[in-house]
C-alpha positions in Angstrom: 103.8 -72.8 1.5 100.1 -74.2 2.0 101.8 -75.9 5.5 103.2 -72.1 6.5 99.8 -70.6 5.7 97.7 -73.7 7.1 99.5 -73.2 11.0 99.8 -69.4 10.8 96.3 -69.3 10.4 95.6 -72.0 12.6 97.7 -71.1 15.7 95.7 -67.6 16.4 92.2 -68.8 16.5 90.1 -66.6 18.7 87.5 -69.4 19.2 84.6 -66.2 18.9 82.0 -66.6 16.4 78.7 -64.7 15.8 77.2 -66.8 13.1 74.2 -69.1 13.1 74.6 -72.5 14.8 72.6 -75.9 14.0 72.3 -75.1 10.8 73.4 -74.1 7.3 74.7 -70.3 6.4 74.2 -70.2 2.7 77.3 -67.7 2.3 80.5 -66.6 4.7 82.7 -64.1 2.7 86.5 -64.4 4.2 87.1 -61.5 6.1 90.0 -60.4 4.4 89.9 -61.4 1.4 85.3 -61.0 0.3 85.7 -62.6 -2.8 86.1 -65.4 -1.6 83.2 -67.2 -0.3 81.9 -70.4 1.5 78.6 -72.5 3.2 78.9 -73.1 6.9 77.8 -75.8 9.4 78.4 -75.0 13.1 77.2 -77.4 15.2 74.4 -76.5 17.7 76.9 -77.4 20.7 79.6 -75.1 19.5 81.4 -73.3 21.9 84.6 -71.6 21.7 86.5 -72.6 24.6 87.4 -75.9 23.1 88.7 -76.8 19.7 86.5 -78.5 16.7 87.4 -81.0 13.5 87.3 -79.1 10.3 85.9 -80.4 7.0 86.7 -78.3 3.9 84.7 -79.1 1.3 86.2 -78.5 -2.9 82.5 -79.1 -5.0 83.9 -78.8 -9.3 81.1 -76.6 -9.8 81.1 -74.0 -6.9 78.2 -75.6 -4.7 79.3 -74.8 -1.3 76.0 -76.2 0.3 75.9 -79.4 -1.4 77.9 -81.0 0.3 77.3 -80.0 3.4 73.1 -80.7 3.0 74.7 -84.4 2.5 77.2 -84.0 6.0 75.3 -81.7 8.2 73.5 -84.3 9.9 76.8 -86.4 10.8 78.8 -83.5 11.9 76.1 -82.5 14.3 75.7 -85.2 16.4 79.9 -86.2 15.8 81.4 -82.7 16.3 82.7 -81.4 13.1 82.7 -77.7 11.1 81.7 -77.9 8.2 82.7 -75.9 5.5 81.9 -75.9 1.8 83.7 -72.6 -0.9 81.5 -71.2 -3.4 85.0 -70.9 -4.9 86.2 -74.2 -6.2 86.0 -75.4 -9.7 87.6 -78.0 -12.2 90.4 -76.7 -13.7 93.8 -75.2 -13.1 95.3 -76.0 -9.5 96.8 -72.4 -7.9 93.0 -70.8 -8.2 91.7 -73.7 -5.6 95.6 -73.4 -3.8 94.7 -69.7 -2.7 91.0 -70.7 -2.0 92.1 -73.0 0.2 94.6 -70.3 1.9 91.5 -67.6 1.9 89.4 -70.5 4.5 91.7 -71.8 6.4 93.1 -67.9 7.2 89.5 -67.0 7.7 89.0 -70.4 10.2 91.7 -69.0 12.5 90.1 -65.6 12.6 87.1 -67.1 13.8 86.8 -70.1 15.1 88.4 -72.9 17.2 89.6 -75.3 14.9 91.9 -77.9 15.8 95.1 -78.0 13.6 95.5 -81.6 14.2 91.6 -82.5 13.3 91.7 -80.5 9.4 90.2 -82.9 7.0 89.8 -82.1 3.1 86.7 -83.3 1.3 85.7 -82.9 -2.9 83.5 -84.4 -5.5 84.8 -85.0 -8.7 87.5 -82.7 -10.0 87.4 -81.0 -6.7 88.4 -85.0 -4.9 91.3 -84.9 -6.8 91.9 -81.6 -5.8 92.1 -82.5 -2.3 93.9 -85.1 -2.7 96.6 -83.6 -4.3 96.5 -80.4 -2.2 96.7 -82.8 1.1 99.9 -83.9 0.1 101.6 -80.6 0.5 99.6 -79.6 3.8 99.5 -80.9 7.1 95.7 -82.2 7.3 94.6 -85.2 9.0 92.7 -86.8 6.5 91.0 -86.3 2.8 87.1 -87.4 1.9 87.2 -88.3 -1.6 83.8 -88.8 -3.1 83.3 -89.5 -7.0 87.0 -89.5 -8.2 90.1 -90.6 -7.4 93.8 -88.8 -8.0 94.7 -85.7 -10.0 97.5 -87.5 -10.9 100.1 -90.2 -10.9 99.7 -93.8 -9.1 98.8 -94.7 -5.5 101.5 -94.2 -3.0 101.3 -94.2 0.9 99.6 -91.3 2.3 100.9 -89.8 5.8 96.8 -89.5 6.6 93.5 -91.3 6.0 91.7 -91.6 3.4 88.0 -92.0 2.9 86.0 -92.6 -0.6 82.7 -93.2 -2.1 81.3 -93.9 -5.2 77.6 -95.3 -6.2 77.3 -97.7 -8.5 76.7 -96.3 -12.0 79.8 -93.3 -11.3 82.1 -93.7 -14.6 84.6 -93.4 -11.5 83.9 -96.3 -9.6 86.3 -98.6 -10.6 88.6 -96.0 -10.2 88.0 -94.9 -6.7 87.5 -98.8 -5.3 90.7 -100.0 -6.9 92.8 -97.1 -6.0 91.8 -97.8 -2.6 92.5 -101.3 -2.6 95.7 -100.1 -3.3 96.6 -97.9 -0.6 95.5 -100.6 2.2 98.6 -102.8 0.5 100.7 -99.7 0.7 100.2 -99.4 4.2 97.7 -96.5 3.7 94.6 -96.6 6.6 91.9 -96.3 3.8 88.0 -96.9 3.3 85.8 -97.1 0.7 82.1 -96.8 0.5 79.9 -97.3 -2.2 75.8 -96.7 -2.7 73.2 -97.1 -4.6 74.0 -94.4 -7.1 75.5 -92.2 -10.2 78.8 -89.9 -10.2 77.2 -87.6 -7.1 78.8 -86.6 -3.4 77.0 -89.3 -1.0 73.5 -89.6 0.0 73.3 -88.4 4.2 73.4 -92.2 5.5 76.4 -92.7 3.9 77.8 -89.6 4.6 77.2 -90.9 8.1 79.3 -93.8 7.7 82.3 -92.4 6.6 82.1 -89.4 9.4 82.0 -92.4 12.0 84.9 -94.2 10.1 87.4 -90.6 10.5 86.1 -90.0 14.1 87.3 -93.8 14.7 90.7 -93.4 12.9 91.2 -90.1 15.1 90.6 -91.7 18.2 93.0 -95.0 17.2 95.5 -91.7 16.2 95.1 -90.2 19.3 94.5 -86.8 18.4 91.3 -87.2 20.2 90.5 -89.1 23.8 89.4 -92.4 22.9 85.6 -92.8 23.7 85.4 -96.9 25.1 81.5 -96.6 25.0 81.1 -94.6 21.4 83.7 -97.4 19.8 81.9 -100.0 21.1 78.8 -98.7 19.5 80.4 -98.1 16.7 81.7 -101.6 16.5 78.8 -103.3 17.1 76.7 -101.4 14.7 79.2 -102.7 12.3 79.4 -106.2 13.3 75.4 -106.3 13.0 76.0 -104.9 9.4 78.7 -108.1 8.2 76.2 -110.7 10.1 73.6 -109.1 8.0 75.2 -109.8 4.9 76.2 -113.8 5.7 73.3 -114.2 7.2 71.7 -113.5 3.3 74.0 -115.6 1.9 76.2 -112.7 0.5 79.5 -113.9 0.9 82.1 -112.2 -0.5 80.3 -108.7 0.2 80.3 -110.4 4.3 84.0 -111.3 3.1 84.6 -107.1 2.7 82.9 -106.1 5.6 84.4 -108.3 7.9 87.9 -107.1 6.1 87.1 -104.0 6.7 85.9 -104.9 10.3 89.9 -106.1 11.0 91.6 -103.3 9.6 89.4 -100.3 10.5 89.3 -101.4 15.0 93.3 -102.9 14.8 94.4 -101.4 18.0 91.6 -99.9 19.0 89.0 -103.3 20.3 89.6 -107.1 20.5 88.1 -108.4 17.0 88.2 -112.6 18.4 84.8 -113.4 16.8 85.2 -110.8 13.7 88.8 -112.2 13.0 87.4 -116.4 13.7 84.7 -115.7 11.0 86.9 -113.9 8.8 89.1 -117.5 8.2 86.1 -118.9 7.6 84.6 -116.9 5.0 88.3 -116.3 3.0 88.0 -120.3 2.5 84.0 -119.8 1.5 84.1 -121.1 -2.3 80.8 -118.8 -3.0 83.0 -116.0 -2.4 86.1 -117.0 -4.1 83.5 -117.2 -7.1 82.3 -113.9 -6.9 85.8 -112.5 -6.8 86.4 -114.3 -10.0 83.6 -113.5 -11.3 84.4 -109.7 -9.9 87.9 -109.3 -11.3 86.5 -110.7 -15.1 83.6 -107.6 -15.0 86.9 -105.2 -14.4 89.0 -106.4 -16.9 85.7 -105.8 -19.2 85.5 -102.2 -17.4 89.3 -101.3 -17.9 89.6 -102.5 -21.4 86.4 -100.3 -22.3 87.5 -97.5 -20.3 90.8 -97.0 -22.3 89.0 -97.5 -25.2 86.9 -94.8 -24.6 89.4 -92.4 -23.4 91.8 -93.1 -26.2 89.4 -91.5 -28.1 88.2 -88.6 -25.8 92.3 -87.6 -25.1 93.0 -88.0 -28.2 94.4 -84.7 -30.8 92.4 -86.2 -33.8 90.0 -88.6 -33.0 89.8 -91.7 -36.0 85.6 -92.7 -34.8 82.8 -91.5 -36.5 79.8 -90.7 -34.8 78.0 -94.2 -36.5 81.1 -95.8 -34.7 79.7 -94.3 -31.3 76.1 -95.0 -32.4 77.4 -98.9 -32.0 79.2 -98.1 -29.5 77.2 -97.3 -26.8 74.5 -99.8 -28.3 77.0 -102.6 -27.7 77.2 -100.8 -23.9 73.2 -100.6 -23.7 73.4 -104.8 -24.4 76.1 -105.1 -22.0 73.1 -104.9 -18.9 71.8 -108.2 -20.6 75.2 -109.9 -20.2 76.5 -112.7 -17.7 78.6 -110.6 -16.0 79.2 -109.3 -12.1 76.9 -106.6 -11.6 76.4 -106.2 -15.6 73.7 -103.6 -15.3 75.6 -101.1 -13.4 78.8 -101.7 -15.7 76.5 -100.6 -18.6 75.3 -97.6 -16.6 78.5 -96.8 -15.7 80.2 -96.9 -19.7 77.6 -94.8 -21.2 77.9 -92.3 -18.5 81.6 -92.9 -19.2 81.4 -91.7 -22.6 78.6 -88.8 -22.0 81.0 -87.2 -18.7 83.9 -87.8 -20.5 82.4 -86.1 -24.7 81.1 -83.2 -22.6 83.6 -82.0 -20.6 86.5 -82.4 -23.1 84.1 -80.3 -25.2 84.0 -77.3 -22.7 87.9 -77.4 -22.3 87.9 -77.6 -26.0 85.6 -74.1 -26.5 87.0 -72.2 -23.7 90.6 -72.8 -25.8 88.4 -71.6 -28.7 89.4 -75.2 -30.6 85.7 -74.9 -31.5 86.3 -78.3 -34.5 87.0 -80.5 -31.7 84.6 -79.1 -29.2 81.9 -79.7 -31.9 83.4 -83.0 -32.6 82.9 -84.0 -29.2 79.7 -82.6 -28.8 78.3 -84.7 -31.3 79.4 -87.8 -29.2 77.5 -85.8 -26.1 74.6 -85.7 -28.4 75.2 -89.4 -29.6 74.6 -90.5 -26.1 71.3 -88.0 -25.1 69.9 -87.6 -28.2 67.0 -85.7 -26.6 69.1 -82.9 -24.9 67.7 -79.5 -26.1 70.2 -78.2 -24.8 72.8 -80.3 -26.0 71.7 -79.3 -29.5 71.5 -75.1 -28.9 75.1 -76.0 -27.7 76.1 -77.7 -31.2 74.1 -75.0 -33.0 76.5 -72.5 -31.7 79.7 -74.7 -32.4 78.5 -75.1 -36.2 77.7 -71.2 -36.4 81.6 -70.5 -35.2 83.0 -73.4 -37.1 81.2 -71.5 -40.2 78.6 -74.5 -41.2 75.5 -72.1 -41.0 72.6 -74.9 -42.5 73.9 -76.9 -39.2 73.7 -74.5 -37.1 70.2 -73.6 -38.7 69.2 -77.6 -38.3 70.5 -78.1 -34.7 68.4 -74.2 -33.7 65.4 -75.7 -35.4 65.9 -79.3 -33.3 66.7 -77.5 -30.5 63.3 -75.4 -30.2 61.4 -79.1 -30.7 63.0 -80.5 -28.3 61.5 -77.6 -25.7 64.5 -74.9 -26.1 63.2 -71.9 -24.4 65.4 -69.9 -23.2 64.9 -66.7 -25.6 66.6 -64.3 -24.4 69.7 -66.2 -24.4 68.8 -67.1 -27.8 69.0 -63.7 -29.1 71.9 -62.9 -26.8 73.9 -65.1 -28.5 77.2 -63.8 -30.3 77.8 -67.0 -32.2 74.9 -66.8 -34.5 75.7 -63.2 -35.0 76.0 -64.2 -39.1 72.7 -65.7 -39.1 70.6 -62.9 -37.7 69.9 -61.7 -41.3 68.8 -65.1 -42.7 64.6 -64.8 -42.3 64.8 -68.6 -41.0 66.8 -67.9 -38.1 63.8 -66.2 -36.9 61.3 -69.4 -36.9 63.5 -70.8 -34.6 63.4 -68.6 -31.7 62.1 -70.5 -28.4 58.4 -69.1 -27.6 58.1 -65.4 -25.7 57.7 -66.1 -22.0 54.3 -65.8 -22.4 52.9 -67.9 -25.1 54.9 -70.8 -23.3 51.7 -73.2 -22.0 51.8 -75.3 -18.4 52.8 -78.7 -19.4 55.2 -77.8 -22.5 58.5 -79.4 -22.8 61.2 -77.2 -21.5 65.1 -77.2 -22.4 67.0 -78.9 -20.3 71.0 -78.0 -18.1 71.2 -81.4 -17.4 73.7 -82.6 -19.7 76.5 -81.0 -17.8 78.0 -78.4 -15.5 80.3 -77.1 -17.8 78.6 -74.0 -20.5 80.1 -72.9 -23.6 
């Protein structure tokens, strides 16, 4: 179905555009479906007399502008149209299919898009959806940030696959191993990591991603090979690999040379790279680092299974004290003699928090308030100073009839700095508490009573609200 929509939409594009170029346009409404909107970046040199590659980005929280801010500079230099949906969200796949259909039709009507160079990008749940939908569509590639597949194992894809993840991203291992498996099975894939957490890649990494995508496009003859550009790109990659070599990072240098050999095969001669690659493969320092990383991977896989078995269980068996001990053991991992121990510690702590808060939201959506309450408790163990989480748990306590506990959490939320008075007073979850004289004692202050420097509540506990 997506193939048909795509082919029809992009075969009729007129190439005309009345929208601003060289800057992010915050909101464009689809002509045929105004409820579907997107952020847009057209390169300043965009013209309708030629066709352009396009990247359609799916953010799990419908932040259409967020990916464009990271990719715009590279898109300007390399000549890509960027689109970020304001409707894509984590959840069922069908709404995202509708969103892509509306956007693809709109692009076909407004712009001169090259139907052979359409790329889907996504972050977190959006990455999973992009990978899934790409297998049902005619696309040139996927840019998956911070997550892997929606379901199933890594198969050979008929498109290129660029993945990114931060060193502290709880999905880091999943994404890295997915790319390794795709490469083994013949998919042209790359993995680019960065110093960060669960997020879209920073601008510098976004540049690397689009340069890689452009080189693969030339390799596939989707655009004419630009020998001068390819030579410059190759030399920049070689210089990076040599730098790692000079610094004594044998394993990182080995990975960089292996990437060069994969990425430029059939494009440019690589005699010097291949010679150095043979030496690095036999370097005892590289072999030892690989062994250490495999040991860390084993620890991480084991702990991921422990956490996921609990948060996905129909009847969880572990107490809040057990979770407190587990999280403390993850904090202590940072002091262990393990490869990348500090980042591993952060990834596992974030794994607990992120899955607890996400699964709590889904449970609340299904009116399973008892399960949502248990999961929110885990999130509080991970983030005990979050005023927002205390407020959310107070709601769930009230909805499950634990009124005394709800009052205690409201008092704690207030003490931690929760200040959204209007939300507090209008919240129907507290209907049974409004006649209790203690309820009024815990109200946040009036806006006029909030003094500069007073602690404020935070919604940083996650995108999901309940």
